C-alpha positions as CSV (number, residue, x, y, z in Angstrom):
1,X,-19.8,3.2,-3.7
2,X,-18.3,3.7,-7.2
3,X,-16.3,6.7,-5.8
4,X,-15.0,4.6,-2.9
5,X,-13.9,1.8,-5.3
6,X,-12.2,4.3,-7.6
7,X,-10.4,5.9,-4.7
8,X,-9.3,2.6,-3.2
9,X,-8.1,1.4,-6.7
10,X,-6.0,4.5,-7.1
11,X,-4.6,4.1,-3.6
12,X,-3.6,0.5,-4.3
13,X,-2.2,1.2,-7.8
14,X,0.2,4.0,-6.6
15,X,2.3,2.0,-4.1
16,X,2.1,-1.1,-6.4
17,X,3.7,0.9,-9.2
18,X,6.5,2.1,-7.0
19,X,7.1,-1.4,-5.6
20,X,7.1,-3.0,-9.1
21,X,9.4,-0.4,-10.6
22,X,11.9,-0.4,-7.7
23,X,11.9,-4.2,-7.4
24,X,12.5,-4.5,-11.2
25,X,15.4,-2.0,-11.1
26,X,17.0,-3.8,-8.2
27,X,16.6,-7.2,-9.7
28,X,18.0,-6.1,-13.1
29,X,21.1,-4.6,-11.6
30,X,20.2,-1.1,-12.9
31,X,20.9,0.5,-9.6
32,X,24.6,0.5,-8.8
33,X,24.9,2.7,-5.8
34,X,24.5,0.9,-2.5
35,X,22.9,4.0,-1.0
36,X,20.3,4.0,-3.8
37,X,19.7,0.3,-3.4
38,X,19.0,0.8,0.3
39,X,16.7,3.7,-0.4
40,X,14.8,1.7,-3.1
41,X,14.5,-1.3,-0.7
42,X,13.2,1.0,2.0
43,X,10.6,2.5,-0.4
44,X,9.4,-1.0,-1.3
45,X,9.0,-1.8,2.4
46,X,7.2,1.5,3.2
47,X,4.8,0.9,0.3
48,X,4.1,-2.6,1.4
49,X,3.2,-1.3,4.9
50,X,1.0,1.4,3.3
51,X,-0.8,-1.3,1.3
52,X,-1.2,-3.5,4.4
53,X,-2.8,-0.6,6.3
54,X,-5.1,0.2,3.4
55,X,-6.3,-3.4,3.0
56,X,-6.8,-3.7,6.8
57,X,-8.9,-0.5,6.7
58,X,-11.0,-1.8,3.8
59,X,-11.6,-5.1,5.6
60,X,-12.5,-3.2,8.8
61,X,-15.1,-1.2,6.8
62,X,-16.6,-4.4,5.4
63,X,-16.8,-5.8,9.0
64,X,-18.5,-2.6,10.3
65,X,-21.0,-2.7,7.4
66,X,-21.7,-6.4,8.1
67,X,-22.3,-5.6,11.8
68,X,-19.4,-7.8,12.9
69,X,-17.3,-4.9,14.2
70,X,-18.2,-1.7,16.1
71,X,-16.6,1.5,14.8
72,X,-14.7,3.2,17.6
73,X,-13.1,6.4,16.4
74,X,-11.0,7.1,13.4
75,X,-9.7,4.5,10.9
76,X,-5.8,4.6,10.9
77,X,-3.9,6.1,8.0
């Protein structure tokens, strides 16, 4: 269980770091190029989706372990 928590923590921290950095750069006006602004915004959205999938998977695992959900195939990535 410790290995699982360590892995999940790392998987959460990575996209959060990207979201935080890009949001800060956008809000501070550091990024001047409209193309880069769009790319950073897209990265923020992509990483939010990644976190949502990860959290949904962890919640599904908890439901399976509690017997409130039946595992049917592969958990999405």
